[in-house]
mmCIF file of the N, C-alpha and C atoms, coordinates in Angstrom:
data_MODEL
# 
_entry.id   MODEL 
# 
loop_
_atom_site.group_PDB 
_atom_site.id 
_atom_site.type_symbol 
_atom_site.label_atom_id 
_atom_site.label_alt_id 
_atom_site.label_comp_id 
_atom_site.label_asym_id 
_atom_site.label_entity_id 
_atom_site.label_seq_id 
_atom_site.pdbx_PDB_ins_code 
_atom_site.Cartn_x 
_atom_site.Cartn_y 
_atom_site.Cartn_z 
_atom_site.occupancy 
_atom_site.B_iso_or_equiv 
_atom_site.pdbx_formal_charge 
_atom_site.auth_seq_id 
_atom_site.auth_comp_id 
_atom_site.auth_asym_id 
_atom_site.auth_atom_id 
_atom_site.pdbx_PDB_model_num 
ATOM 1   N N  . ARG A 1 1  ? 8.653   -16.231 -10.227 1.00 0.00 ? 1  ARG A N  1 
ATOM 2   C CA . ARG A 1 1  ? 7.254   -15.885 -10.104 1.00 0.00 ? 1  ARG A CA 1 
ATOM 3   C C  . ARG A 1 1  ? 7.045   -14.697 -9.158  1.00 0.00 ? 1  ARG A C  1 
ATOM 4   N N  . ILE A 1 2  ? 7.769   -14.683 -8.066  1.00 0.00 ? 2  ILE A N  1 
ATOM 5   C CA . ILE A 1 2  ? 7.584   -13.613 -7.085  1.00 0.00 ? 2  ILE A CA 1 
ATOM 6   C C  . ILE A 1 2  ? 7.981   -12.252 -7.652  1.00 0.00 ? 2  ILE A C  1 
ATOM 7   N N  . PRO A 1 3  ? 9.140   -12.135 -8.320  1.00 0.00 ? 3  PRO A N  1 
ATOM 8   C CA . PRO A 1 3  ? 9.467   -10.822 -8.898  1.00 0.00 ? 3  PRO A CA 1 
ATOM 9   C C  . PRO A 1 3  ? 8.430   -10.349 -9.923  1.00 0.00 ? 3  PRO A C  1 
ATOM 10  N N  . ASN A 1 4  ? 7.908   -11.264 -10.714 1.00 0.00 ? 4  ASN A N  1 
ATOM 11  C CA . ASN A 1 4  ? 6.883   -10.880 -11.691 1.00 0.00 ? 4  ASN A CA 1 
ATOM 12  C C  . ASN A 1 4  ? 5.604   -10.415 -11.001 1.00 0.00 ? 4  ASN A C  1 
ATOM 13  N N  . PHE A 1 5  ? 5.252   -11.064 -9.906  1.00 0.00 ? 5  PHE A N  1 
ATOM 14  C CA . PHE A 1 5  ? 4.076   -10.654 -9.145  1.00 0.00 ? 5  PHE A CA 1 
ATOM 15  C C  . PHE A 1 5  ? 4.238   -9.237  -8.620  1.00 0.00 ? 5  PHE A C  1 
ATOM 16  N N  . PHE A 1 6  ? 5.391   -8.945  -8.038  1.00 0.00 ? 6  PHE A N  1 
ATOM 17  C CA . PHE A 1 6  ? 5.616   -7.605  -7.502  1.00 0.00 ? 6  PHE A CA 1 
ATOM 18  C C  . PHE A 1 6  ? 5.700   -6.566  -8.607  1.00 0.00 ? 6  PHE A C  1 
ATOM 19  N N  . ARG A 1 7  ? 6.238   -6.935  -9.738  1.00 0.00 ? 7  ARG A N  1 
ATOM 20  C CA . ARG A 1 7  ? 6.275   -6.006  -10.870 1.00 0.00 ? 7  ARG A CA 1 
ATOM 21  C C  . ARG A 1 7  ? 4.856   -5.669  -11.301 1.00 0.00 ? 7  ARG A C  1 
ATOM 22  N N  . ARG A 1 8  ? 3.999   -6.676  -11.413 1.00 0.00 ? 8  ARG A N  1 
ATOM 23  C CA . ARG A 1 8  ? 2.613   -6.422  -11.799 1.00 0.00 ? 8  ARG A CA 1 
ATOM 24  C C  . ARG A 1 8  ? 1.873   -5.614  -10.743 1.00 0.00 ? 8  ARG A C  1 
ATOM 25  N N  . LEU A 1 9  ? 2.167   -5.877  -9.487  1.00 0.00 ? 9  LEU A N  1 
ATOM 26  C CA . LEU A 1 9  ? 1.456   -5.205  -8.402  1.00 0.00 ? 9  LEU A CA 1 
ATOM 27  C C  . LEU A 1 9  ? 1.858   -3.742  -8.273  1.00 0.00 ? 9  LEU A C  1 
ATOM 28  N N  . PHE A 1 10 ? 3.150   -3.456  -8.324  1.00 0.00 ? 10 PHE A N  1 
ATOM 29  C CA . PHE A 1 10 ? 3.630   -2.098  -8.060  1.00 0.00 ? 10 PHE A CA 1 
ATOM 30  C C  . PHE A 1 10 ? 4.032   -1.348  -9.322  1.00 0.00 ? 10 PHE A C  1 
ATOM 31  N N  . ALA A 1 11 ? 4.795   -1.941  -10.193 1.00 0.00 ? 11 ALA A N  1 
ATOM 32  C CA . ALA A 1 11 ? 5.321   -1.226  -11.350 1.00 0.00 ? 11 ALA A CA 1 
ATOM 33  C C  . ALA A 1 11 ? 4.236   -0.886  -12.362 1.00 0.00 ? 11 ALA A C  1 
ATOM 34  N N  . GLU A 1 12 ? 3.262   -1.759  -12.509 1.00 0.00 ? 12 GLU A N  1 
ATOM 35  C CA . GLU A 1 12 ? 2.217   -1.503  -13.491 1.00 0.00 ? 12 GLU A CA 1 
ATOM 36  C C  . GLU A 1 12 ? 1.049   -0.731  -12.913 1.00 0.00 ? 12 GLU A C  1 
ATOM 37  N N  . GLY A 1 13 ? 1.153   -0.351  -11.644 1.00 0.00 ? 13 GLY A N  1 
ATOM 38  C CA . GLY A 1 13 ? 0.202   0.580   -11.083 1.00 0.00 ? 13 GLY A CA 1 
ATOM 39  C C  . GLY A 1 13 ? -1.042  0.004   -10.440 1.00 0.00 ? 13 GLY A C  1 
ATOM 40  N N  . ALA A 1 14 ? -1.105  -1.292  -10.213 1.00 0.00 ? 14 ALA A N  1 
ATOM 41  C CA . ALA A 1 14 ? -2.305  -1.865  -9.602  1.00 0.00 ? 14 ALA A CA 1 
ATOM 42  C C  . ALA A 1 14 ? -2.519  -1.312  -8.197  1.00 0.00 ? 14 ALA A C  1 
ATOM 43  N N  . PHE A 1 15 ? -1.457  -1.229  -7.426  1.00 0.00 ? 15 PHE A N  1 
ATOM 44  C CA . PHE A 1 15 ? -1.582  -0.693  -6.070  1.00 0.00 ? 15 PHE A CA 1 
ATOM 45  C C  . PHE A 1 15 ? -1.964  0.783   -6.111  1.00 0.00 ? 15 PHE A C  1 
ATOM 46  N N  . SER A 1 16 ? -1.337  1.527   -6.978  1.00 0.00 ? 16 SER A N  1 
ATOM 47  C CA . SER A 1 16 ? -1.623  2.962   -7.088  1.00 0.00 ? 16 SER A CA 1 
ATOM 48  C C  . SER A 1 16 ? -3.066  3.210   -7.516  1.00 0.00 ? 16 SER A C  1 
ATOM 49  N N  . GLN A 1 17 ? -3.549  2.411   -8.457  1.00 0.00 ? 17 GLN A N  1 
ATOM 50  C CA . GLN A 1 17 ? -4.912  2.589   -8.929  1.00 0.00 ? 17 GLN A CA 1 
ATOM 51  C C  . GLN A 1 17 ? -5.926  2.301   -7.835  1.00 0.00 ? 17 GLN A C  1 
ATOM 52  N N  . ALA A 1 18 ? -5.591  1.438   -6.905  1.00 0.00 ? 18 ALA A N  1 
ATOM 53  C CA . ALA A 1 18 ? -6.507  1.127   -5.809  1.00 0.00 ? 18 ALA A CA 1 
ATOM 54  C C  . ALA A 1 18 ? -6.337  2.086   -4.634  1.00 0.00 ? 18 ALA A C  1 
ATOM 55  N N  . PHE A 1 19 ? -5.116  2.484   -4.346  1.00 0.00 ? 19 PHE A N  1 
ATOM 56  C CA . PHE A 1 19 ? -4.841  3.254   -3.131  1.00 0.00 ? 19 PHE A CA 1 
ATOM 57  C C  . PHE A 1 19 ? -5.053  4.756   -3.294  1.00 0.00 ? 19 PHE A C  1 
ATOM 58  N N  . ILE A 1 20 ? -4.672  5.322   -4.398  1.00 0.00 ? 20 ILE A N  1 
ATOM 59  C CA . ILE A 1 20 ? -4.747  6.775   -4.598  1.00 0.00 ? 20 ILE A CA 1 
ATOM 60  C C  . ILE A 1 20 ? -6.174  7.306   -4.466  1.00 0.00 ? 20 ILE A C  1 
ATOM 61  N N  . PRO A 1 21 ? -7.193  6.669   -5.055  1.00 0.00 ? 21 PRO A N  1 
ATOM 62  C CA . PRO A 1 21 ? -8.558  7.187   -4.848  1.00 0.00 ? 21 PRO A CA 1 
ATOM 63  C C  . PRO A 1 21 ? -8.996  7.163   -3.378  1.00 0.00 ? 21 PRO A C  1 
ATOM 64  N N  . VAL A 1 22 ? -8.613  6.121   -2.663  1.00 0.00 ? 22 VAL A N  1 
ATOM 65  C CA . VAL A 1 22 ? -8.959  6.043   -1.246  1.00 0.00 ? 22 VAL A CA 1 
ATOM 66  C C  . VAL A 1 22 ? -8.235  7.139   -0.472  1.00 0.00 ? 22 VAL A C  1 
ATOM 67  N N  . LEU A 1 23 ? -6.970  7.329   -0.751  1.00 0.00 ? 23 LEU A N  1 
ATOM 68  C CA . LEU A 1 23 ? -6.202  8.376   -0.082  1.00 0.00 ? 23 LEU A CA 1 
ATOM 69  C C  . LEU A 1 23 ? -6.772  9.757   -0.379  1.00 0.00 ? 23 LEU A C  1 
ATOM 70  N N  . THR A 1 24 ? -7.128  10.000  -1.619  1.00 0.00 ? 24 THR A N  1 
ATOM 71  C CA . THR A 1 24 ? -7.704  11.289  -2.001  1.00 0.00 ? 24 THR A CA 1 
ATOM 72  C C  . THR A 1 24 ? -9.015  11.542  -1.272  1.00 0.00 ? 24 THR A C  1 
ATOM 73  N N  . GLU A 1 25 ? -9.846  10.511  -1.173  1.00 0.00 ? 25 GLU A N  1 
ATOM 74  C CA . GLU A 1 25 ? -11.119 10.642  -0.455  1.00 0.00 ? 25 GLU A CA 1 
ATOM 75  C C  . GLU A 1 25 ? -10.877 10.956  1.017   1.00 0.00 ? 25 GLU A C  1 
ATOM 76  N N  . TYR A 1 26 ? -9.912  10.277  1.612   1.00 0.00 ? 26 TYR A N  1 
ATOM 77  C CA . TYR A 1 26 ? -9.569  10.545  3.010   1.00 0.00 ? 26 TYR A CA 1 
ATOM 78  C C  . TYR A 1 26 ? -9.056  11.971  3.180   1.00 0.00 ? 26 TYR A C  1 
ATOM 79  N N  . MET A 1 27 ? -8.237  12.429  2.259   1.00 0.00 ? 27 MET A N  1 
ATOM 80  C CA . MET A 1 27 ? -7.654  13.761  2.393   1.00 0.00 ? 27 MET A CA 1 
ATOM 81  C C  . MET A 1 27 ? -8.695  14.862  2.256   1.00 0.00 ? 27 MET A C  1 
ATOM 82  N N  . THR A 1 28 ? -9.743  14.613  1.481   1.00 0.00 ? 28 THR A N  1 
ATOM 83  C CA . THR A 1 28 ? -10.758 15.645  1.283   1.00 0.00 ? 28 THR A CA 1 
ATOM 84  C C  . THR A 1 28 ? -11.842 15.627  2.351   1.00 0.00 ? 28 THR A C  1 
ATOM 85  N N  . SER A 1 29 ? -12.049 14.476  3.003   1.00 0.00 ? 29 SER A N  1 
ATOM 86  C CA . SER A 1 29 ? -13.185 14.395  3.918   1.00 0.00 ? 29 SER A CA 1 
ATOM 87  C C  . SER A 1 29 ? -12.818 14.067  5.365   1.00 0.00 ? 29 SER A C  1 
ATOM 88  N N  . ARG A 1 30 ? -11.564 13.811  5.639   1.00 0.00 ? 30 ARG A N  1 
ATOM 89  C CA . ARG A 1 30 ? -11.166 13.426  6.990   1.00 0.00 ? 30 ARG A CA 1 
ATOM 90  C C  . ARG A 1 30 ? -10.103 14.373  7.528   1.00 0.00 ? 30 ARG A C  1 
ATOM 91  N N  . ALA A 1 31 ? -9.894  14.269  8.820   1.00 0.00 ? 31 ALA A N  1 
ATOM 92  C CA . ALA A 1 31 ? -8.867  15.083  9.472   1.00 0.00 ? 31 ALA A CA 1 
ATOM 93  C C  . ALA A 1 31 ? -7.477  14.570  9.106   1.00 0.00 ? 31 ALA A C  1 
ATOM 94  N N  . HIS A 1 32 ? -6.502  15.446  9.263   1.00 0.00 ? 32 HIS A N  1 
ATOM 95  C CA . HIS A 1 32 ? -5.113  15.101  8.922   1.00 0.00 ? 32 HIS A CA 1 
ATOM 96  C C  . HIS A 1 32 ? -4.629  13.891  9.730   1.00 0.00 ? 32 HIS A C  1 
ATOM 97  N N  . ALA A 1 33 ? -5.028  13.808  10.977  1.00 0.00 ? 33 ALA A N  1 
ATOM 98  C CA . ALA A 1 33 ? -4.608  12.680  11.827  1.00 0.00 ? 33 ALA A CA 1 
ATOM 99  C C  . ALA A 1 33 ? -5.135  11.354  11.289  1.00 0.00 ? 33 ALA A C  1 
ATOM 100 N N  . GLU A 1 34 ? -6.354  11.349  10.759  1.00 0.00 ? 34 GLU A N  1 
ATOM 101 C CA . GLU A 1 34 ? -6.919  10.122  10.196  1.00 0.00 ? 34 GLU A CA 1 
ATOM 102 C C  . GLU A 1 34 ? -6.188  9.714   8.919   1.00 0.00 ? 34 GLU A C  1 
ATOM 103 N N  . VAL A 1 35 ? -5.778  10.691  8.132   1.00 0.00 ? 35 VAL A N  1 
ATOM 104 C CA . VAL A 1 35 ? -5.005  10.404  6.917   1.00 0.00 ? 35 VAL A CA 1 
ATOM 105 C C  . VAL A 1 35 ? -3.675  9.768   7.304   1.00 0.00 ? 35 VAL A C  1 
ATOM 106 N N  . GLN A 1 36 ? -3.033  10.303  8.315   1.00 0.00 ? 36 GLN A N  1 
ATOM 107 C CA . GLN A 1 36 ? -1.757  9.749   8.783   1.00 0.00 ? 36 GLN A CA 1 
ATOM 108 C C  . GLN A 1 36 ? -1.938  8.320   9.288   1.00 0.00 ? 36 GLN A C  1 
ATOM 109 N N  . ILE A 1 37 ? -3.031  8.044   9.970   1.00 0.00 ? 37 ILE A N  1 
ATOM 110 C CA . ILE A 1 37 ? -3.295  6.684   10.455  1.00 0.00 ? 37 ILE A CA 1 
ATOM 111 C C  . ILE A 1 37 ? -3.463  5.731   9.283   1.00 0.00 ? 37 ILE A C  1 
ATOM 112 N N  . LEU A 1 38 ? -4.210  6.147   8.259   1.00 0.00 ? 38 LEU A N  1 
ATOM 113 C CA . LEU A 1 38 ? -4.389  5.305   7.068   1.00 0.00 ? 38 LEU A CA 1 
ATOM 114 C C  . LEU A 1 38 ? -3.044  4.990   6.423   1.00 0.00 ? 38 LEU A C  1 
ATOM 115 N N  . ILE A 1 39 ? -2.238  6.009   6.219   1.00 0.00 ? 39 ILE A N  1 
ATOM 116 C CA . ILE A 1 39 ? -0.933  5.814   5.585   1.00 0.00 ? 39 ILE A CA 1 
ATOM 117 C C  . ILE A 1 39 ? -0.056  4.899   6.440   1.00 0.00 ? 39 ILE A C  1 
ATOM 118 N N  . SER A 1 40 ? -0.073  5.081   7.729   1.00 0.00 ? 40 SER A N  1 
ATOM 119 C CA . SER A 1 40 ? 0.725   4.248   8.627   1.00 0.00 ? 40 SER A CA 1 
ATOM 120 C C  . SER A 1 40 ? 0.287   2.794   8.573   1.00 0.00 ? 40 SER A C  1 
ATOM 121 N N  . ARG A 1 41 ? -1.007  2.571   8.554   1.00 0.00 ? 41 ARG A N  1 
ATOM 122 C CA . ARG A 1 41 ? -1.512  1.191   8.513   1.00 0.00 ? 41 ARG A CA 1 
ATOM 123 C C  . ARG A 1 41 ? -1.192  0.507   7.193   1.00 0.00 ? 41 ARG A C  1 
ATOM 124 N N  . VAL A 1 42 ? -1.348  1.222   6.099   1.00 0.00 ? 42 VAL A N  1 
ATOM 125 C CA . VAL A 1 42 ? -1.021  0.637   4.792   1.00 0.00 ? 42 VAL A CA 1 
ATOM 126 C C  . VAL A 1 42 ? 0.469   0.320   4.724   1.00 0.00 ? 42 VAL A C  1 
ATOM 127 N N  . PHE A 1 43 ? 1.296   1.254   5.177   1.00 0.00 ? 43 PHE A N  1 
ATOM 128 C CA . PHE A 1 43 ? 2.738   1.024   5.177   1.00 0.00 ? 43 PHE A CA 1 
ATOM 129 C C  . PHE A 1 43 ? 3.094   -0.172  6.056   1.00 0.00 ? 43 PHE A C  1 
ATOM 130 N N  . GLY A 1 44 ? 2.469   -0.259  7.224   1.00 0.00 ? 44 GLY A N  1 
ATOM 131 C CA . GLY A 1 44 ? 2.730   -1.375  8.127   1.00 0.00 ? 44 GLY A CA 1 
ATOM 132 C C  . GLY A 1 44 ? 2.349   -2.719  7.521   1.00 0.00 ? 44 GLY A C  1 
ATOM 133 N N  . CYS A 1 45 ? 1.214   -2.764  6.857   1.00 0.00 ? 45 CYS A N  1 
ATOM 134 C CA . CYS A 1 45 ? 0.781   -4.008  6.200   1.00 0.00 ? 45 CYS A CA 1 
ATOM 135 C C  . CYS A 1 45 ? 1.730   -4.399  5.073   1.00 0.00 ? 45 CYS A C  1 
ATOM 136 N N  . LEU A 1 46 ? 2.116   -3.426  4.257   1.00 0.00 ? 46 LEU A N  1 
ATOM 137 C CA . LEU A 1 46 ? 3.048   -3.726  3.169   1.00 0.00 ? 46 LEU A CA 1 
ATOM 138 C C  . LEU A 1 46 ? 4.408   -4.160  3.696   1.00 0.00 ? 46 LEU A C  1 
ATOM 139 N N  . LEU A 1 47 ? 4.889   -3.508  4.733   1.00 0.00 ? 47 LEU A N  1 
ATOM 140 C CA . LEU A 1 47 ? 6.171   -3.866  5.317   1.00 0.00 ? 47 LEU A CA 1 
ATOM 141 C C  . LEU A 1 47 ? 6.131   -5.272  5.902   1.00 0.00 ? 47 LEU A C  1 
ATOM 142 N N  . THR A 1 48 ? 5.058   -5.603  6.582   1.00 0.00 ? 48 THR A N  1 
ATOM 143 C CA . THR A 1 48 ? 4.911   -6.946  7.153   1.00 0.00 ? 48 THR A CA 1 
ATOM 144 C C  . THR A 1 48 ? 4.859   -7.997  6.058   1.00 0.00 ? 48 THR A C  1 
ATOM 145 N N  . ALA A 1 49 ? 4.095   -7.756  5.019   1.00 0.00 ? 49 ALA A N  1 
ATOM 146 C CA . ALA A 1 49 ? 3.998   -8.715  3.918   1.00 0.00 ? 49 ALA A CA 1 
ATOM 147 C C  . ALA A 1 49 ? 5.340   -8.909  3.232   1.00 0.00 ? 49 ALA A C  1 
ATOM 148 N N  . MET A 1 50 ? 6.042   -7.824  2.984   1.00 0.00 ? 50 MET A N  1 
ATOM 149 C CA . MET A 1 50 ? 7.339   -7.923  2.313   1.00 0.00 ? 50 MET A CA 1 
ATOM 150 C C  . MET A 1 50 ? 8.351   -8.648  3.205   1.00 0.00 ? 50 MET A C  1 
ATOM 151 N N  . THR A 1 51 ? 8.313   -8.390  4.509   1.00 0.00 ? 51 THR A N  1 
ATOM 152 C CA . THR A 1 51 ? 9.224   -9.059  5.426   1.00 0.00 ? 51 THR A CA 1 
ATOM 153 C C  . THR A 1 51 ? 8.953   -10.555 5.459   1.00 0.00 ? 51 THR A C  1 
ATOM 154 N N  . LEU A 1 52 ? 7.689   -10.927 5.559   1.00 0.00 ? 52 LEU A N  1 
ATOM 155 C CA . LEU A 1 52 ? 7.331   -12.354 5.559   1.00 0.00 ? 52 LEU A CA 1 
ATOM 156 C C  . LEU A 1 52 ? 7.741   -13.046 4.273   1.00 0.00 ? 52 LEU A C  1 
ATOM 157 N N  . LEU A 1 53 ? 7.481   -12.393 3.146   1.00 0.00 ? 53 LEU A N  1 
ATOM 158 C CA . LEU A 1 53 ? 7.864   -12.988 1.861   1.00 0.00 ? 53 LEU A CA 1 
ATOM 159 C C  . LEU A 1 53 ? 9.383   -13.109 1.726   1.00 0.00 ? 53 LEU A C  1 
ATOM 160 N N  . THR A 1 54 ? 10.098  -12.150 2.272   1.00 0.00 ? 54 THR A N  1 
ATOM 161 C CA . THR A 1 54 ? 11.555  -12.215 2.223   1.00 0.00 ? 54 THR A CA 1 
ATOM 162 C C  . THR A 1 54 ? 12.070  -13.401 3.039   1.00 0.00 ? 54 THR A C  1 
ATOM 163 N N  . PHE A 1 55 ? 11.491  -13.592 4.220   1.00 0.00 ? 55 PHE A N  1 
ATOM 164 C CA . PHE A 1 55 ? 11.917  -14.732 5.037   1.00 0.00 ? 55 PHE A CA 1 
ATOM 165 C C  . PHE A 1 55 ? 11.549  -16.063 4.414   1.00 0.00 ? 55 PHE A C  1 
ATOM 166 N N  . VAL A 1 56 ? 10.384  -16.141 3.800   1.00 0.00 ? 56 VAL A N  1 
ATOM 167 C CA . VAL A 1 56 ? 9.945   -17.383 3.149   1.00 0.00 ? 56 VAL A CA 1 
ATOM 168 C C  . VAL A 1 56 ? 10.822  -17.695 1.950   1.00 0.00 ? 56 VAL A C  1 
ATOM 169 N N  . ALA A 1 57 ? 11.131  -16.657 1.172   1.00 0.00 ? 57 ALA A N  1 
ATOM 170 C CA . ALA A 1 57 ? 11.939  -16.873 -0.038  1.00 0.00 ? 57 ALA A CA 1 
ATOM 171 C C  . ALA A 1 57 ? 13.373  -17.184 0.352   1.00 0.00 ? 57 ALA A C  1 
# 
């Protein structure tokens, strides 16, 4: 079940469809430092979730 969930989330583009518009909006209307903060926070959240799921599994 877990591999299928991640396939649906990442491979089929659900994350990209949600994240890319937000990133584009940030890049056009915010400073470069704010864009970097957004990317860092998203990466940190994904890394934490993946680490927790790895330990649980």
